[in-house]
N, C-alpha and C positions, 0 to 999 in steps of 0.2 A: 589090598587093604583100602577100605573106603574112607575118604576124608570128608567129614561133615562140617568142617569149619567154614564160616562165612567170611567173605572179603568185602570190606566197605571202601567205597571210593568217594572222595569229596569233590563234588562238581559245583562250581559257582557258590563256593563257601557252604555247601550243603552236603551232608553225608548221604551217600546212596548205596543201598545194598546191592551187591553185584548179582545176587541170585533173584532179585525181584524183577518182575517183568516190566520193561520200560513203559509200556502203554498203561499198565496198572499204576505205575508211579505218576504219570502225567495226570491221570484221572484223580488221584489223591490230591495232587497240587491244586487242581481246579476247585475242589471242594473246600479248600481252606479259605477262611474269610480274608477279604482284602482290607488291609489297613490304610485308610486314607489320612493324609496329613491335614487336619482341620485347623491348624494354627493359622492365624492371620498372616498375610504376606508382609514382608518387611521391605519397604522401599528405601533406597538410598538417595538422598537429596543430591541434586545436580545444580551447582552454582553457575547459572547462565549470566552473561553480561547484560546489564539493564539497557533497554531500548532508549536511544537518545531522544530527548524531547524536541518540540518544534523550535524553541528558542536556540537550543544548542546546534541544531541542524542548519538553521537559516540565519543565525546571528551575523555572520560575516557579510551575507548578501544584504541584510537590512541596514547594517552600518554603511556599506558602500552606496546603497540607494539614497539614504538620508544625506550622506556627504555630498553626493552628486546634486541632489535637489537644493541644498543650501548654497553650494558654490554656484550652481546655475542661476538661482534666484538673485544672488548678489551681483553676479556679472550682468544679468538681465537688467537690473535696476540701473547699473552704471551705463550700459549701452543706451537704455531708454533716455537717461538724463542727457547723454551726449547728443543723441539725435533730436530730442525735443528742443534743445538749446541751439542746435546747429542751423545756421542759415543755409538753405539749399543751394545758395550761390557758391558754397565752398566746394561743391562737387560738380564735375562737368561730364555730361553725356552727349556725345555727338552722333547724329544719325542723319543720313542724307535725305530722308523723307520727313520724319517727325522728330525733332530734337528738343530735349528739355535740359540742355546743358546750362550750367550756371557759372558765374564768375563773381568776384568780390564786389561789394557795393561801392566801396570807396574808390575814388578816381586817383590814378597815378599822375605823375607830372607829364604834361603834354606840351609839346612845342607849339607855340602860337606866333603869329606874325608880330614883329616888333612894332610898337606904336609909331605913327608918323610924328616926327619931332615938331612938324609945323602945325599939328592939330592938337586940340585939347585931348587929354586922356581920361577915359572913364574906367574906373575900377569897380568891379562888382563885389558884392559881399558873398560870404559862404552861406548857402541856403540848404536846409535839410528838412525833409518830411518823410512820411512813412507810407509806403505803397503796398498794394496787393498785386503780387506778380503771378502770372499764369505760366511763365516759362521764359527761357532765354535760348536763342537760336544762333547758329553760325551762318545761316543763310536767310535772306529776307523772305524768300518764297515759302519756307517752312513756317516762319512767323506769321505770314499773311494767311496761310492755310488754317492755323489754329485760331487766328483772329476771326476768320469767317465762321468757324465752327462755334465760337463763343457768341458771335453775333446772331447766329441761328437760334441760340438758346436765350436770346434777349439779354446778353451780357456784353456790352460794348467794351472794346479794349483799344489801346493805342500802342504803337511801336516806338520805342526809344532806342535809337542807334547810338551805341557808344563803343569805341575801340573795336569795331567790326563785330560786335555782338548785338543781336537784336532782342532787346528786352520787351516783353509783352506785359503791360500794366493795365489793370482794370479800374483802379481808383487811387486817390492820394488823400492823406489825412495828416493833421498836424501832430498827432500822437500815435504811438505804437498800439495802444489799447483801442483807439478808435478804428484803426485799420483792421485789427483782429475782429472787433465786434462787427464791422461791416461784412467781413468774410463769412462770419457765422450765419448771416442771413442769406448768403448766396447759395443757390442750389444748382450744382453743376457736377458733371462726371469728371471734369478736368481738375486735376490736383493743383491747388493754388496755395501760395504762401503769403500770409498776412503779417503786418508789423515789420516789414523789411525797411531798414533805414536807407534812404537815397539822398545823396549829397552832391551839390554842384560847388566847385571851388572857385575862389576869386581869380579873375583873369583881367588884364588890362586891354583896352581896345581904343583905337583913335576914332573920334567922332567930332562933330562940330560942337561949339559951345552950347548952343540951344539944345542939341541932342543930349549932351552930357547932363545938363540939369534935368531934362525930361526923364532920362534913364535913372538918374539918382532917385527921383521921386518914385519911380516904379520899383526900384530896389527896396524901398521902404514899404511899398504897398504889397509886395509879393507874399510875405509871411501872413498878412491878414487875409489874402486871397486863399492861401492854402488852408487856413483855419475856418473862415466863415463862408467862403465862396460867394461873397457879396458882389453882385454885378454893378451896383451903384458906384462903388469906389473905382472900378475899372472904367466906367463911363466918364467919370470926372477926370480921370487921368488922360483918357483918349481926347477929351475936349481941349487939352492943352498941347496937343501934338504940334510940333514945329511945322512951319510951312514947307520946308525942304527936308526931305528924308534921304539920307545916304544909302547906298546899296548895302552897306554893312548890316543895317538893321531893317532893311526893307521887308524881308520875309516875316520877321517877328512882328512888325507893325501891322502887316496885312492880316496875319492870323489873329492877332489881338483885336483888331478892328472888327473882324468878322464875328468873333465870339462875344464881343461886348454888346452886340446888337440883340443878344438873347434876353428874354425876360428874366431868366434865372440861370446862373452858372452851375453846371454840375461838376462832379469830381473829374470827369474825363476832360472837360473843357479847360479846367485849371491845369491839368497835366500837359495839355497841348501848349498852353501859353508858356508854362515853365520850360518845356522842351525847346520851343522856339527862342526863348530868352537865353537859354544856355548855349545855343548855337551862335549867337552873335558874339559870344566871348570865346569862341573857338573850341567848345567842348563837343 
């Protein structure tokens, strides 16, 4: 007995007739219209973290830089104030060939020969002026070397030996302002310091009575020489020189007599006279 019943099989959610030819079925499927989804796409928003700005990124660096600048500027002004007001003589640099070491300007107590009780005693006054200093040396040869270099540049200088330190001075003035003003006009590659206070302290020395009176008059004359550099006052004083000069003041008198013969006293000449005068009192 022949069975004509059909059997349907569902493949991929589609019913398929078991008696239909598979090739024929595929051809039928291709003929069917394709349904395209024309609805607009739906995008889901994604919350990304915001990109940090310039200020947020570099804020800490900017704060650190500003703080460093402020602190550096403040400390710079303090250091500048210290070094501008500092006398270079407060620092010492020693070198065997070229030394610019410095020491304090004021003099310490120095032992001197006790006055002869049989002779009159001359006591000098304290004298102070303001010098332009080119350097201080621990050896005389180094001081002479720089002195010659300055001389080659038409800047005369003299050496003042005190406490085994060789000070090189180029001028002397009655005020600090005058000393600094003089230095401003000097053209030199050598670093010099103007407005430096230089003092000679009172010391007693034994001399004859006539020498005592003569030296007392010079002690009064010296401040005027430091200020005006007037040779006429020096000439008048030299004219009153005692007939007999003791060895104690011989070098001073000789140098002063030599310089008083000039038509005009310059700053260096007055320095030389002051130096020789300080030596008779044991400085």
